[in-house]
N, CA and C of each residue as an Amber inpcrd file, in Angstrom:
protein
   687
 -10.9830000  33.7690000  -7.5450000 -12.7340000  33.2770000  -7.7060000
 -12.8290000  31.8300000  -7.2010000 -12.7220000  31.3180000  -6.9180000
 -12.8780000  29.4230000  -6.7480000 -12.7890000  28.7060000  -7.3880000
 -12.8020000  27.3940000  -7.6270000 -12.5970000  26.1340000  -8.8650000
 -14.0580000  25.9520000  -8.4110000 -15.2380000  26.0050000  -7.7800000
 -15.8130000  25.5910000  -7.8170000 -16.4250000  26.4450000  -9.0620000
 -16.5780000  27.6290000  -8.3070000 -17.5980000  29.2560000  -9.1700000
 -16.7780000  29.0660000 -10.4380000 -15.8010000  29.5400000 -10.4430000
 -14.7930000  28.9900000 -11.8690000 -16.2110000  27.8350000 -12.9200000
 -16.1890000  26.8590000 -12.4370000 -16.1400000  25.4660000 -13.3920000
 -18.1450000  26.2530000 -13.3310000 -18.2540000  26.4660000 -12.9990000
 -19.9480000  26.6050000 -12.7460000 -19.5010000  28.0040000 -13.9210000
 -19.4190000  29.3490000 -13.7400000 -19.0870000  30.0860000 -14.4440000
 -18.8180000  29.7240000 -15.8520000 -18.1300000  29.1080000 -16.1000000
 -17.2840000  28.0340000 -17.4850000 -18.8100000  27.4600000 -18.3950000
 -19.4950000  26.9940000 -17.4470000 -21.0390000  26.3950000 -17.3920000
 -21.5960000  27.1990000 -17.7540000 -22.1950000  27.5580000 -17.1450000
 -23.4220000  28.9720000 -17.6960000 -22.5500000  29.5230000 -19.1420000
 -21.0120000  30.0080000 -18.7330000 -20.7410000  31.2410000 -19.9240000
 -21.3270000  30.2960000 -21.6150000 -20.9830000  29.3190000 -21.4500000
 -20.6250000  27.5690000 -22.4100000 -22.3640000  27.3140000 -23.6100000
 -23.7720000  27.3680000 -22.0750000 -24.9930000  27.0790000 -22.3190000
 -25.2330000  29.2820000 -23.4600000 -24.9430000  29.8170000 -22.3270000
 -25.5720000  31.3170000 -23.3260000 -25.1470000  31.2920000 -23.6770000
 -23.6490000  30.8890000 -24.9810000 -22.9990000  31.2060000 -26.3240000
 -23.5200000  30.2820000 -26.8950000 -23.7540000  29.5170000 -26.2870000
 -24.6500000  27.6880000 -27.3150000 -25.9150000  28.5930000 -28.0560000
 -26.9530000  28.8370000 -26.7430000 -28.0760000  29.7860000 -26.4490000
 -28.1330000  30.7250000 -27.7060000 -27.2970000  31.7400000 -28.1530000
 -26.6130000  32.8060000 -28.6130000 -26.9190000  31.9850000 -30.4800000
 -25.8250000  31.6210000 -30.2790000 -25.1330000  30.5300000 -31.6750000
 -26.0550000  30.0680000 -32.5620000 -26.8580000  29.3080000 -31.7810000
 -27.7590000  28.4550000 -32.0220000 -29.5200000  29.5020000 -32.6090000
 -29.5920000  30.8040000 -31.8530000 -30.5690000  31.1490000 -32.7630000
 -31.7290000  31.4710000 -31.4100000 -31.8000000  30.9850000 -30.5500000
 -32.3980000  30.7570000 -28.9550000 -32.7560000  31.8870000 -28.6300000
 -31.4490000  32.8490000 -27.9960000 -31.5940000  33.5550000 -27.7220000
 -30.9600000  34.7050000 -28.6210000 -31.6580000  35.8380000 -29.2550000
 -32.3460000  36.3090000 -30.1170000 -31.2860000  38.2750000 -30.2470000
 -30.6080000  38.4600000 -31.0160000 -30.2500000  39.7770000 -31.1550000
 -31.0170000  40.6870000 -30.1790000 -30.6080000  41.2310000 -29.2770000
 -31.7140000  42.5790000 -28.8530000 -32.4700000  41.6350000 -27.4680000
 -32.4620000  40.2630000 -27.1270000 -33.2360000  39.9150000 -26.2920000
 -32.3660000  40.5480000 -24.3700000 -33.5660000  40.2620000 -23.7620000
 -31.9470000  40.7050000 -22.6880000 -32.1290000  39.5220000 -21.4950000
 -31.3390000  40.1500000 -21.0430000 -30.8010000  38.7030000 -20.5330000
 -30.5140000  39.1090000 -18.5610000 -31.6850000  39.3700000 -18.0260000
 -31.8380000  40.0410000 -16.1710000 -30.9820000  38.3840000 -15.4660000
 -30.0760000  39.1220000 -15.1120000 -29.3000000  37.9250000 -13.4130000
 -30.4200000  36.7950000 -13.5190000 -31.3370000  37.4370000 -12.5750000
 -31.3720000  36.4800000 -12.0700000 -32.5180000  35.3140000 -12.9910000
 -33.1620000  35.6670000 -13.7020000 -34.2210000  35.2870000 -14.1180000
 -33.0880000  33.9120000 -15.1870000 -31.6180000  34.1350000 -15.7110000
 -30.3230000  33.0800000 -16.0830000 -30.3200000  32.7240000 -14.8120000
 -30.2110000  32.7970000 -13.8970000 -29.4010000  32.2730000 -12.3880000
 -30.4910000  31.7420000 -12.0950000 -31.7740000  31.8640000 -12.2040000
 -33.2060000  30.6400000 -11.6200000 -33.2760000  29.3980000 -12.2680000
 -33.1970000  29.7820000 -13.6200000 -32.9830000  28.7690000 -14.9520000
 -31.7230000  27.7030000 -15.0330000 -30.9290000  27.2630000 -14.7270000
 -29.4860000  26.8870000 -14.5170000 -29.0310000  27.1940000 -13.0130000
 -30.6780000  27.0980000 -11.4310000 -29.2290000  26.9170000 -10.8920000
 -27.7390000  27.1380000  -9.6370000 -27.7430000  28.7380000 -10.3920000
 -26.2090000  29.6180000 -10.3680000 -27.0460000  30.7680000  -9.3020000
 -26.0000000  30.9310000  -9.0200000 -26.3350000  32.6370000  -7.7250000
 -25.7650000  33.5510000  -8.8900000 -26.7120000  34.7540000  -8.8700000
 -25.9570000  36.0500000 -10.0930000 -25.1460000  36.3640000  -9.9110000
 -24.0060000  36.5790000  -9.4730000 -22.6890000  35.9010000  -9.4540000
 -21.7610000  35.4010000 -10.5170000 -22.9220000  34.5820000 -10.3820000
 -22.3530000  33.3550000 -11.6160000 -22.1000000  33.9070000 -12.8790000
 -23.5030000  33.9710000 -13.2150000 -23.7290000  34.5580000 -13.8400000
 -23.0220000  35.8840000 -14.6010000 -23.3020000  36.9870000 -13.7490000
 -22.4300000  38.1340000 -14.2770000 -20.9490000  37.9450000 -14.4820000
 -19.9100000  36.4780000 -13.8780000 -19.3750000  36.6380000 -14.4700000
 -19.1590000  36.2820000 -15.8580000 -20.1660000  35.2890000 -16.4700000
 -20.2670000  34.6530000 -17.2820000 -20.7720000  36.0070000 -18.3080000
 -21.2980000  36.4550000 -17.6670000 -22.1070000  37.0050000 -19.0790000
 -20.8700000  37.9680000 -19.1920000 -20.1910000  39.3110000 -17.7640000
 -18.8600000  40.0570000 -18.7830000 -18.1410000  39.1690000 -19.5960000
 -17.8870000  37.7360000 -19.8490000 -17.0870000  36.6820000 -20.2930000
 -17.9350000  36.8060000 -22.0450000 -18.8950000  36.6550000 -22.0310000
 -19.9630000  36.6940000 -23.2750000 -19.5480000  38.4970000 -23.8530000
 -20.3130000  39.7000000 -23.0660000 -19.8800000  41.0070000 -23.0750000
 -18.3270000  40.9730000 -24.0870000 -16.6830000  40.5480000 -23.4520000
 -16.1460000  40.7800000 -23.8890000 -15.5260000  40.0890000 -25.1640000
 -16.9060000  38.7320000 -26.0250000 -16.4800000  37.6860000 -26.9930000
 -17.4440000  38.6670000 -28.1290000 -18.3090000  40.1630000 -27.2670000
 -19.2190000  40.6340000 -28.4880000 -20.4420000  39.6930000 -28.4110000
 -20.3300000  39.0380000 -27.4580000 -21.6160000  38.8800000 -27.9350000
 -23.0310000  39.0210000 -27.0190000 -22.5610000  39.8150000 -26.5650000
 -23.7060000  40.7560000 -25.1280000 -22.9540000  42.1100000 -25.4360000
 -23.7800000  42.9090000 -24.6660000 -23.2640000  44.2770000 -24.4700000
 -24.2640000  44.4160000 -23.0310000 -23.7000000  45.4250000 -22.6700000
 -24.5170000  46.1600000 -21.5490000 -24.8300000  47.7320000 -21.1040000
 -26.1500000  48.0900000 -21.0640000 -26.8260000  48.8990000 -20.7890000
 -26.6900000  49.9300000 -19.6510000 -25.8320000  50.8650000 -18.8710000
 -25.8560000  51.2510000 -17.9190000 -27.9170000  50.9680000 -17.1710000
 -28.1570000  50.7090000 -16.1640000 -29.3060000  50.2230000 -15.5210000
 -30.1820000  50.0890000 -16.2640000 -29.7720000  48.4590000 -16.9430000
 -31.0420000  47.8330000 -17.6610000 -30.1930000  46.7110000 -18.2120000
 -28.7090000  46.6420000 -17.5610000 -28.8560000  45.2760000 -17.4410000
 -28.3440000  45.0540000 -18.6650000 -28.0020000  42.9210000 -19.2530000
 -27.2390000  42.8310000 -20.3700000 -28.3710000  42.0400000 -21.3390000
 -28.0220000  42.4490000 -22.8980000 -28.6460000  41.7740000 -23.9430000
 -27.9170000  41.3370000 -25.1150000 -28.3810000  40.9010000 -25.7500000
 -27.5000000  39.6440000 -27.1260000 -27.3790000  40.9320000 -28.0740000
 -26.5520000  40.7340000 -28.2330000 -25.5710000  41.9530000 -29.1680000
 -25.8060000  42.0300000 -30.0610000 -26.4610000  43.6830000 -30.6830000
 -27.4070000  43.6910000 -32.6640000 -26.3270000  44.6350000 -32.8470000
 -24.9190000  43.4630000 -33.7980000 -23.8410000  44.7940000 -34.3400000
 -24.4460000  44.9520000 -35.3620000 -24.3600000  46.1340000 -36.0320000
 -25.4360000  47.6900000 -37.1000000 -23.9550000  46.6940000 -38.5140000
 -24.6380000  47.4770000 -39.8720000 -24.5370000  46.3640000 -40.3430000
 -22.2170000  47.0950000 -40.9100000 -22.1750000  48.4110000 -40.4290000
 -20.8850000  48.3470000 -41.2930000 -19.6890000  47.7250000 -39.8060000
 -20.0260000  47.4770000 -38.6900000 -19.6500000  46.6920000 -37.5350000
 -19.6550000  44.8870000 -38.1770000 -20.7210000  44.3040000 -39.0170000
 -20.8070000  43.2960000 -39.5710000 -19.6770000  43.2240000 -40.8990000
 -19.5130000  44.2450000 -41.5860000 -18.3520000  44.6260000 -42.4840000
 -16.0780000  44.4090000 -41.6780000 -16.6880000  44.5470000 -40.2660000
 -15.6260000  44.9860000 -40.1900000 -14.9390000  43.5000000 -40.1420000
 -16.5800000  42.9520000 -39.0480000 -15.8990000  41.6290000 -38.5730000
 -15.7170000  40.3420000 -39.6170000 -16.3910000  40.1610000 -40.9580000
 -15.9000000  39.7460000 -41.8380000 -14.8820000  40.2370000 -42.5160000
 -14.5040000  40.9440000 -42.8450000 -12.8340000  41.5660000 -43.2070000
 -12.4270000  40.8020000 -42.3270000 -11.9070000  40.6400000 -40.9150000
 -11.1830000  40.4820000 -40.0510000 -11.1480000  39.2590000 -40.0570000
 -11.8220000  38.9950000 -40.7650000 -12.2810000  36.7900000 -40.6230000
 -11.6230000  36.2880000 -41.5010000 -11.5640000  37.2940000 -42.6380000
 -11.0810000  36.2630000 -44.5660000  -9.2740000  37.3040000 -43.4640000
  -9.0310000  37.7010000 -42.9930000  -7.7850000  37.3600000 -43.7050000
  -7.2580000  36.3810000 -42.2470000  -7.9480000  36.8820000 -41.5930000
  -7.0720000  35.3270000 -40.5570000  -7.3740000  34.1950000 -40.4890000
  -8.2390000  34.0280000 -41.1630000  -8.2830000  32.2890000 -42.2060000
  -7.3200000  32.0810000 -43.3780000  -7.4340000  33.1620000 -43.9610000
  -6.0650000  32.8010000 -45.2180000  -5.3810000  32.2960000 -44.4180000
  -4.5680000  33.2870000 -43.1470000  -3.0100000  32.6230000 -42.4160000
  -3.2800000  31.2230000 -41.4800000  -4.1890000  30.6670000 -41.8440000
  -4.7280000  29.2890000 -40.7320000  -4.2980000  28.6110000 -43.1300000
  -5.5170000  28.9010000 -42.7290000  -5.2580000  28.0910000 -44.4620000
  -2.5600000  27.9600000 -44.0620000  -2.4960000  29.0720000 -44.8720000
  -1.1030000  28.8680000 -45.1780000  -0.6840000  27.8810000 -44.2690000
  -0.7990000  28.3890000 -42.4950000  -0.2040000  26.9190000 -41.7510000
  -0.3620000  25.4220000 -41.6280000  -1.8060000  25.4750000 -42.0790000
  -2.1800000  23.6180000 -41.8920000  -1.2350000  23.6000000 -43.1750000
  -0.9030000  24.5370000 -44.9840000  -0.5220000  23.3400000 -45.6660000
   1.1650000  23.2000000 -44.9300000   1.1510000  23.9420000 -44.4900000
   2.9140000  23.4520000 -44.1550000   3.2150000  22.1540000 -42.6540000
   1.9390000  22.2550000 -42.3520000   2.0880000  22.1930000 -40.7310000
   1.4480000  21.1920000 -40.1940000   0.1340000  20.2780000 -40.3870000
  -0.7330000  19.7330000 -40.5690000  -1.1780000  19.0550000 -39.0080000
  -1.2530000  18.2920000 -37.9920000  -0.5100000  17.1320000 -36.8680000
  -1.9250000  16.3800000 -38.0160000  -0.6490000  15.6150000 -37.2480000
  -0.6500000  13.6720000 -37.9090000  -2.7180000  14.0560000 -37.2270000
  -2.6160000  13.7060000 -36.6500000  -4.3200000  13.3430000 -36.4120000
  -5.6870000  14.1040000 -37.4160000  -5.1880000  15.0620000 -37.5680000
  -5.9800000  16.6460000 -38.1500000  -7.2990000  16.1860000 -38.7320000
  -6.7550000  15.7020000 -40.5040000  -6.8140000  15.5100000 -41.5030000
  -8.7580000  14.5980000 -40.9890000  -8.3290000  13.7510000 -39.7100000
  -9.5130000  12.2550000 -39.5340000 -10.1820000  13.7060000 -38.7430000
  -9.4230000  14.3310000 -37.9570000 -10.7060000  15.1000000 -36.8100000
 -12.1840000  16.2910000 -37.7040000 -11.4760000  16.8650000 -38.9880000
 -11.7880000  16.8680000 -39.8490000 -13.1630000  16.5800000 -40.1040000
 -12.2970000  15.2190000 -41.2370000 -13.7490000  15.0350000 -41.9430000
 -14.5140000  14.2460000 -40.5340000 -14.1100000  13.9010000 -39.7410000
 -14.7680000  13.2040000 -38.5970000 -16.1350000  15.0690000 -37.9380000
 -15.7380000  15.9500000 -37.7440000 -16.1760000  16.9700000 -38.0510000
 -17.4090000  16.8250000 -39.2410000 -17.1970000  17.0040000 -39.7370000
 -17.8790000  16.7890000 -41.6740000 -19.0050000  15.9950000 -41.6250000
 -18.9450000  15.7360000 -40.9550000 -19.6350000  13.9660000 -40.9340000
 -20.9220000  13.7530000 -39.8640000 -19.9220000  15.2760000 -38.8350000
 -21.5170000  15.4800000 -37.4650000 -22.6780000  16.7450000 -38.6650000
 -22.2150000  17.3550000 -38.8940000 -22.8920000  18.3740000 -39.8580000
 -23.2580000  17.3850000 -41.4900000 -22.6040000  16.7220000 -41.6120000
 -23.6620000  15.9450000 -42.2710000 -25.1170000  15.1990000 -42.0410000
 -24.6970000  15.2940000 -40.3830000 -26.1410000  14.4430000 -39.8040000
 -27.2130000  14.6420000 -40.3040000 -27.0590000  15.9760000 -39.7290000
 -27.7930000  17.3030000 -39.4800000 -28.4430000  18.2210000 -40.9730000
 -27.5270000  17.3830000 -41.7010000 -28.2930000  17.9610000 -43.1550000
 -29.5520000  19.1410000 -42.6330000 -30.0710000  19.4370000 -43.5610000
 -30.7670000  20.1920000 -43.7210000 -32.4110000  19.3360000 -42.4760000
 -32.1020000  19.3760000 -42.0100000 -32.3180000  18.7320000 -40.8150000
 -33.0850000  20.5580000 -39.4580000 -31.2220000  20.4600000 -38.7410000
 -31.7390000  21.5630000 -37.7210000 -31.1450000  22.8740000 -37.8550000
 -31.3610000  23.9060000 -38.2140000 -31.2450000  25.1130000 -38.8810000
 -29.2620000  25.4890000 -38.3950000 -30.2910000  25.6770000 -36.8590000
 -29.4420000  25.5900000 -35.2510000 -28.4380000  25.2600000 -35.3120000
 -28.9050000  24.5080000 -35.1110000 -27.5040000  24.0090000 -35.7120000
 -26.4750000  23.5280000 -35.9420000 -26.7950000  23.6300000 -37.0770000
 -26.0170000  23.5970000 -38.0730000 -24.4560000  24.7830000 -38.8390000
 -25.7360000  25.6630000 -38.5820000 -24.9010000  27.2440000 -38.3450000
 -24.1630000  26.6710000 -37.5060000 -24.2070000  26.0840000 -36.2510000
 -23.0410000  26.3800000 -34.7020000 -21.9420000  25.1870000 -35.4510000
 -22.1300000  24.2560000 -36.6630000 -21.4920000  23.6030000 -36.1980000
 -20.6980000  23.3040000 -37.3610000 -21.3840000  24.2420000 -38.6820000
 -20.0900000  24.9790000 -39.7820000 -19.3430000  26.2610000 -39.0070000
 -19.5450000  26.9490000 -37.2800000 -18.8040000  28.0380000 -36.9800000
 -17.2410000  27.2390000 -36.5850000 -18.2230000  26.0060000 -35.5550000
 -17.7250000  25.4820000 -35.3260000 -16.2090000  24.9120000 -35.5000000
 -16.5100000  24.0080000 -37.1710000 -15.4030000  23.2740000 -38.6230000
 -14.1470000  24.9030000 -38.9240000 -14.8260000  26.0140000 -38.6560000
 -13.0150000  27.3770000 -38.9320000 -13.1550000  27.0550000 -37.2440000
 -12.8060000  27.0520000 -35.9390000 -12.4270000  26.9440000 -35.0330000
 -11.9510000  25.9710000 -34.5820000 -11.8540000  24.4840000 -35.4450000
 -11.4300000  23.9820000 -35.5900000  -9.7580000  23.2940000 -36.6840000
 -10.3210000  24.0850000 -37.8760000  -8.6070000  24.5910000 -38.4010000
  -8.1760000  25.3480000 -37.5550000  -8.7810000  26.1410000 -36.9250000
  -7.3920000  27.7290000 -36.4350000  -7.3920000  26.7810000 -35.3710000
  -7.6840000  25.2950000 -34.5320000  -6.8340000  24.6970000 -32.7660000
  -5.7390000  23.6200000 -33.7810000  -5.8660000  23.9100000 -35.0700000
  -5.5310000  23.1310000 -35.4250000  -3.5900000  23.4400000 -36.5320000
  -3.8590000  24.2090000 -35.8480000  -2.8290000  25.2680000 -36.9690000
  -1.6720000  25.8050000 -34.6670000  -1.9320000  24.9530000 -33.7450000
  -1.0200000  25.1060000 -32.6320000  -0.9960000  26.2920000 -32.2860000
  -1.2120000  27.4980000 -32.9460000  -0.8780000  28.5660000 -32.7690000
  -1.9970000  28.5270000 -31.2630000  -2.8130000  29.3460000 -30.0610000
  -3.1950000  29.9090000 -28.6640000  -3.5190000  30.6160000 -29.3380000
  -2.8040000  31.1980000 -30.1820000  -3.4270000  32.3840000 -30.2520000
  -4.2970000  32.9590000 -31.4790000  -4.2330000  32.5400000 -32.1810000
  -4.7050000  32.8050000 -33.7850000  -5.6260000  32.2060000 -33.1460000
  -5.8520000  30.9910000 -32.1700000  -7.5670000  30.0540000 -32.6690000
  -8.2490000  31.0850000 -31.2710000  -7.7380000  31.8680000 -30.4250000
  -8.6740000  32.6360000 -30.2690000  -8.9680000  33.4900000 -30.8880000
  -8.6730000  34.9090000 -31.6060000  -9.3020000  35.4490000 -32.2950000
  -9.6610000  34.7280000 -33.5080000  -9.6110000  34.1520000 -33.8850000
 -10.6990000  33.3110000 -34.9140000 -11.8040000  33.0460000 -34.5070000
 -11.9760000  32.4060000 -33.0290000 -12.4410000  31.7310000 -32.3940000
 -13.9940000  33.0800000 -31.9090000 -12.9450000  33.6070000 -31.7960000
 -13.9710000  35.3650000 -31.3690000 -14.9770000  35.7740000 -32.5570000
 -13.7670000  35.7530000 -33.9330000 -14.5620000  36.4320000 -35.1930000
 -15.7670000  35.5030000 -35.6570000 -15.7150000  34.3980000 -35.7530000
 -16.1890000  33.3050000 -35.8180000 -17.6510000  33.4280000 -35.0650000
 -17.8410000  34.1190000 -33.6720000 -18.6450000  33.7940000 -33.1390000
 -19.7930000  34.7590000 -33.6350000 -18.4780000  36.0020000 -33.6620000
 -19.7230000  36.9730000 -34.7090000 -19.9280000  37.1100000 -35.9100000
 -19.4180000  36.0130000 -35.6350000 -20.2660000  35.7620000 -37.6820000
 -21.4900000  35.1090000 -37.0470000 -21.9310000  34.2490000 -36.9720000
 -22.7870000  33.6260000 -35.6590000 -23.0650000  34.3290000 -35.3610000
 -23.3120000  34.9240000 -34.6010000 -24.4180000  35.8260000 -33.8100000
 -25.1660000  37.0380000 -34.8760000 -23.6770000  37.5470000 -36.3700000
 -24.3150000  38.0730000 -37.0900000 -25.4600000  37.5490000 -38.4620000
 -25.0230000  36.5800000 -38.6320000 -26.0610000  35.7560000 -39.8320000
 -27.3610000  35.3860000 -39.0160000 -27.3370000  35.3450000 -37.3200000
 -29.2790000  35.5220000 -37.2790000 -29.8500000  36.2850000 -37.1960000
 -29.5970000  37.7910000 -37.2820000 -29.6700000  38.9760000 -37.4770000
 -30.1230000  39.5390000 -38.8060000 -28.7560000  39.4270000 -39.7010000
 -28.8490000  39.6560000 -40.6330000 -29.3820000  38.5020000 -41.8710000
 -28.6950000  37.4350000 -41.8010000 -28.7850000  36.6820000 -42.9700000
 -30.5480000  35.9150000 -43.5300000 -29.9710000  36.4630000 -45.2280000
 -31.8300000  36.1590000 -45.5740000 -32.1240000  34.0490000 -44.9110000
 -31.1490000  33.6410000 -45.6600000 -31.2770000  31.4890000 -45.5220000
 -29.4740000  31.0890000 -44.5430000 -29.9230000  29.8800000 -44.5370000
 -28.5250000  29.1580000 -43.7770000 -28.3580000  28.2350000 -44.7750000
 -27.5390000  27.6530000 -46.3770000 -27.5820000  26.4820000 -46.7980000
 -26.5210000  25.1850000 -45.6210000 -27.7840000  25.0620000 -45.2500000
 -26.6160000  23.5140000 -44.4080000 -25.4190000  22.4480000 -46.3360000
 -26.3440000  22.1870000 -46.9210000 -25.7010000  21.8510000 -48.0550000
 -25.2420000  22.3510000 -48.5850000 -24.5280000  23.2060000 -48.0090000
 -23.3320000  24.2460000 -48.6710000 -21.9890000  24.5720000 -48.1820000
 -22.7470000  24.8020000 -46.4500000 -21.3400000  25.3640000 -46.3180000
 -20.7350000  23.6500000 -45.9510000 -21.6030000  21.6580000 -45.8640000
 -20.8300000  20.7200000 -45.5830000 -19.6860000  20.9820000 -47.2660000
 -21.0370000  20.6700000 -48.2030000 -19.7130000  21.0110000 -48.9540000
 -18.6080000  21.1640000 -49.5200000 -18.5040000  22.6060000 -49.4100000
 -17.3070000  23.2400000 -49.2350000 -16.0310000  23.1610000 -48.3690000
 -17.0410000  22.4380000 -47.1180000 -15.8390000  22.2220000 -45.8110000
 -15.2730000  21.2760000 -46.3670000 -15.2450000  20.5570000 -47.1840000
 -15.0700000  19.0820000 -47.7860000 -14.0630000  19.5260000 -48.4290000
 -14.1640000  20.3890000 -49.4460000 -13.4640000  20.9330000 -50.3220000
 -12.4890000  21.6020000 -49.8290000 -12.4120000  22.5860000 -48.7440000
 -11.1620000  23.7640000 -48.2100000 -10.7330000  21.5190000 -47.8910000
 -10.6110000  21.0620000 -47.0850000  -9.8100000  19.7690000 -46.8010000
  -9.4730000  18.6520000 -47.5020000 -10.0120000  18.8360000 -48.6800000
  -9.3320000  18.1060000 -49.9000000  -7.8330000  19.7800000 -50.3070000
  -8.1640000  21.1210000 -50.6560000  -7.0190000  21.9850000 -51.1850000
  -5.5190000  21.8410000 -49.8570000  -6.7330000  21.7330000 -48.6460000
  -5.3750000  21.5210000 -48.0260000  -4.8010000  20.2290000 -47.7430000
  -5.0510000  18.9520000 -48.2590000  -3.9310000  18.1520000 -48.0500000
  -2.9970000  17.9250000 -49.3180000  -3.8850000  18.9370000 -50.8910000
  -3.0110000  19.2470000 -51.9750000  -1.9160000  19.5810000 -50.8400000
  -1.7580000  20.6920000 -50.4460000  -0.6030000  21.2160000 -50.1270000
  -0.6450000  22.6080000 -50.2620000  -1.4580000  23.3600000 -51.6180000
  -1.6420000  23.8010000 -52.6490000  -1.9890000  25.0590000 -51.6430000
  -1.7290000  25.7500000 -50.8520000  -2.5500000  27.4290000 -50.5170000
  -2.8430000  28.2020000 -51.0330000  -2.6990000  28.0300000 -52.0110000
  -3.0930000  28.9740000 -53.3260000  -4.3400000  29.0080000 -53.2130000
  -4.7240000  27.5850000 -53.7550000  -6.2490000  27.3070000 -54.1520000
  -6.9030000  27.3780000 -53.1600000  -6.3750000  26.5390000 -51.6830000
  -6.6270000  26.2940000 -50.6920000  -7.5550000  28.1290000 -49.5680000
  -6.6240000  29.2190000 -50.2690000  -7.1250000  30.5040000 -49.6890000
  -7.9120000  30.4560000 -51.5450000  -7.6740000  30.8040000 -52.3400000
  -9.3130000  29.9820000 -53.6080000 -10.2660000  29.8130000 -52.5230000
 -10.7000000  28.8410000 -52.0390000 -11.8420000  28.3470000 -52.3270000
 -12.6690000  28.5640000 -50.9490000 -11.3510000  28.8790000 -49.2560000
 -12.4720000  29.5080000 -49.2800000 -12.4870000  31.3650000 -49.0010000
 -11.5520000  31.7870000 -49.4020000 -11.7540000  32.5850000 -49.5250000
 -14.5490000  33.1540000 -50.8810000 -13.4700000  32.0740000 -51.5960000
 -15.0570000  31.7060000 -51.8500000 -15.9160000  31.1050000 -51.2720000
 -15.9100000  30.5960000 -50.1380000 -16.8100000  30.4100000 -49.3320000
 -17.1250000  31.7330000 -47.9530000 -16.3850000  31.8000000 -47.5400000
 -16.4450000  32.8340000 -46.6960000 -17.2360000  34.3040000 -47.5190000
 -17.4840000  34.7370000 -48.9120000 -17.8510000  34.8870000 -49.7110000
 -19.5120000  34.8160000 -50.2840000 -19.8550000  33.4580000 -49.2740000
 -20.8260000  33.1890000 -50.0730000 -21.3570000  33.6580000 -47.8580000
 -20.7850000  33.1390000 -47.3430000 -21.6070000  33.6020000 -45.9860000
 -22.1070000  34.1810000 -45.9900000 -20.5550000  35.4680000 -45.9950000
 -20.7900000  37.4240000 -46.0460000 -22.4350000  37.0800000 -47.6530000
 -22.2950000  36.6200000 -48.5790000 -23.5700000  36.8780000 -48.6810000
 -25.0350000  36.9110000 -48.7370000 -24.9360000  35.9640000 -47.9410000
 -26.6150000  35.6540000 -47.4350000 -26.9990000  36.5240000 -45.9980000
 -25.6240000  37.3450000 -46.0470000 -26.1700000  38.7340000 -45.4780000
 -26.6690000  39.3190000 -46.0260000 -28.0040000  40.7720000 -45.1220000
 -27.9080000  41.5200000 -46.2350000 -27.0050000  42.9310000 -45.3790000
 -25.9770000  42.8340000 -45.9580000 -25.4290000  44.0660000 -44.7770000
 -25.1760000  45.5430000 -45.6190000 -25.3570000  45.0440000 -46.4780000
 -25.6290000  47.1270000 -47.5180000 -27.4570000  47.3900000 -46.5930000
 -27.1000000  48.9220000 -46.4980000 -28.2410000  48.9400000 -45.8990000
 -29.3660000  49.2280000 -45.9700000 -30.2200000  48.6930000 -45.9880000
 -31.4190000  48.7870000 -46.8670000 -32.8010000  49.7900000 -47.1030000
 -33.2200000  50.1570000 -47.8430000 -33.7330000  51.3930000 -47.8680000
 -34.9680000  51.9710000 -47.4390000 -35.9230000  52.7960000 -46.8400000
 -37.0220000  52.5580000 -45.6370000 -38.0320000  53.2640000 -46.4120000
 -37.4400000  54.4970000 -47.6170000 -38.5200000  55.4320000 -47.5210000
 -39.6410000  54.0180000 -48.2270000 -41.1990000  55.1410000 -48.2320000
 -42.8050000  55.3610000 -48.0920000 -42.1450000  54.6360000 -49.6330000
 -41.7430000  54.7500000 -50.4300000 -42.1530000  54.6370000 -51.7310000
 -40.9770000  53.0620000 -52.3530000 -39.4700000  52.5990000 -51.7080000
 -38.7230000  51.6620000 -52.0250000 -40.4470000  50.8910000 -50.9420000
 -40.9190000  51.0520000 -49.4520000 -41.6870000  49.6190000 -49.1950000
 -43.1560000  49.1070000 -49.5560000 -42.9130000  50.2830000 -50.8460000
 -44.4380000  50.3050000 -51.4470000 -44.0710000  50.0390000 -52.6740000
 -42.9880000  49.8130000 -53.2330000 -42.9860000  49.5600000 -54.7200000
 -42.8240000  48.0000000 -54.6100000 -42.5270000  47.2570000 -53.5810000
 -42.7550000  46.0580000 -54.1760000 -43.7570000  45.2210000 -54.2080000
 -45.4200000  45.8770000 -53.5110000 -46.2340000  45.6050000 -54.1660000
 -46.8550000  46.3380000 -54.7820000 -46.5170000  47.2490000 -55.5880000
 -47.2720000  48.2070000 -57.4600000 -46.5710000  46.7430000 -57.7750000
 -45.8120000  46.6710000 -57.4570000 -45.7290000  45.3980000 -58.5050000
 -46.9510000  44.4530000 -59.5750000 -47.5850000  43.9300000 -58.2990000
 -49.0870000  43.1040000 -57.3560000 -49.9470000  44.0120000 -58.4070000
 -49.7060000  45.1350000 -58.2280000 -51.3950000  45.5290000 -58.5620000
 -50.9980000  45.5470000 -60.3090000 -49.9810000  46.1870000 -60.9130000
 -49.5210000  46.5120000 -62.1520000 -49.7520000  44.7370000 -62.6900000
 -50.0190000  43.6070000 -61.7640000 -50.4680000  42.2890000 -62.9890000
 -51.4830000  41.9600000 -63.2890000
């Protein structure tokens, strides 16, 4: 692929990924190559390459004879992703307590200020920034392999939240991120991991990952309570 095509593919990939994470493109939405190409002024080949990359990241699925769609992860898959994320991010915390780079705290605090600027104003952007905070933590370890895996699970968690979450509290996210920075600064890895575990547990808790009852009894029981009042 030529350098120009690579640059265009990167740009289309990044824009589509941003639209998915900010919930503009919803889970299950079809992504026709010609439509995407027309909107971005690029060829279908460029779009196809971008969609393949998004599929590798778990954000897009391709269905035979139907094209590409924004992924709709199952509840079981969502639980598996959150389990992997907790393991990876605990290792990130351990490494940062050992070797935070000189500019690390400044970069983290600058990012938190960005989150504070949109607190309560722009839900989709706050969700994206919340995810990017965790990717930044991974980047600061200096381990590109760990960063790549953390980035993928964070992206997939953002998609999962758009599908299953009841709500997103930017207030909680910003406050908890500040607590994580403070804990890492003390060098107490165990305490920092406990805060991270609580934080990720709260994120997962906002997603309704338990199977939801769909019997006629369970559906109407809610309305029956109103009749009894």
